N, C-alpha and C positions, 0 to 999 in steps of 0.2 A: 753680256756677262758682267759681273761685278765681283770685286774682292772685298770680303768683309774683314775689316781690321779692328773696327770698333763695334760695340754691342748693338744689335738690332732687336726688335721685338718679334714675338711670335706672329703678330698681325702683319708685320712687314714680310716675314717669311711666307705667310699664307698668300700674300699678294704675288710673290715671286712664283709660288706653286701654281696659282691660277693662270699666270701668263704662259705656262708651258705644259705641265702634266696634270694639273688639278689638285691632286692629293699629296704629291711629293715634290721635293726639290733635290735634284742631283747636285752633289757638291764634291769638290776635291779639296782636301785639307792638307796643308803643309805643316807637319808637326814640329818642324824646327822653327819656322817663322811664326807659327800660331795664327795662320790666316786661312780663310776658306773662300774658294771661288765658287760662285753659284750662278744659275741662270742659263747654263749651256744645255744644248740638246743631248750631248754625250759627255760622259766623264772625260773621255779622251780630249775633247775640245777644251775643257777647263784645265786639264793637266798641261796642255800645250800653252794655254794662256798664262798660267803661273810660271811655267818654264821660261817663256819669252819675255814676260813683263815684270816678273817678281824674282827672277833668278832662282826659282825653286829647283831642287834636284830630285831626280827620279826616286831615289831611296827615301825621300822625305814626304812624298805625296801619296795620298790614299783616297780612293773613291768611296763615297758614302751616299746614302739616301737619307734625307730628313723628312719626317712625316709630321707636319705642323699640328695635325689634329690628334696626334698620339702623345702619350706621356711615358715616362720611365724608360725601360729597356726598349720599348717599341718605337721611341722617337728617332733613334739612330739605327740604320741598317748598314752593315758592313758587306756590301756586295757590289763589285765592279770588275770589269775585265782588266782595268789598269792595275788591279791589286795582284795580278799574276806576275810575280817577280822572283823566279827561281834563283837568280843570282844573289838576291837579298834574303833568301830563306823562306819566301812566301809562295807556296805552290797551289794556291786556290784563289777563287774570286773574293773570298772573305779576307779578313785581317786576322791571321792566325795568332799573332803575338798578343797575349793578354796585356802586356805593358803598353803596346802601341794602341790597343783598343781603349785603355784607360786614359792615355794622353788625349786621344781623339775626343772622348766623352768630356774631359775637363775643358778642352778648348771650346767645344760646342756649347757647353754649359755657360762658359764665360761670354761667348759672343752672341748667343741667342737667349734672350730673356723674356719673361712674361710681359 
């Protein structure tokens, strides 16, 4: 697993995808620190990694899938078991808050470039 703090290229993301799932990269994004953990088998593994090594907090981390071969809205998928956070108002595997979705998209756009 690794934490993306500085921009990487789509080609680098494709290599990460090939190492594990082929067409996607599971990621956990900390919207407060604006970092993304990638390369884990499960979103839960990446969440724990961010919590233990980067002092991330549960309310700030969201599970996403990145599809390096896709563009636009299809590039980021908001689907993960770690997103089930009834105590924080999120009652599904998706990211229900449009504001948080927008933050996630902005962070991903800044950290993953052509």
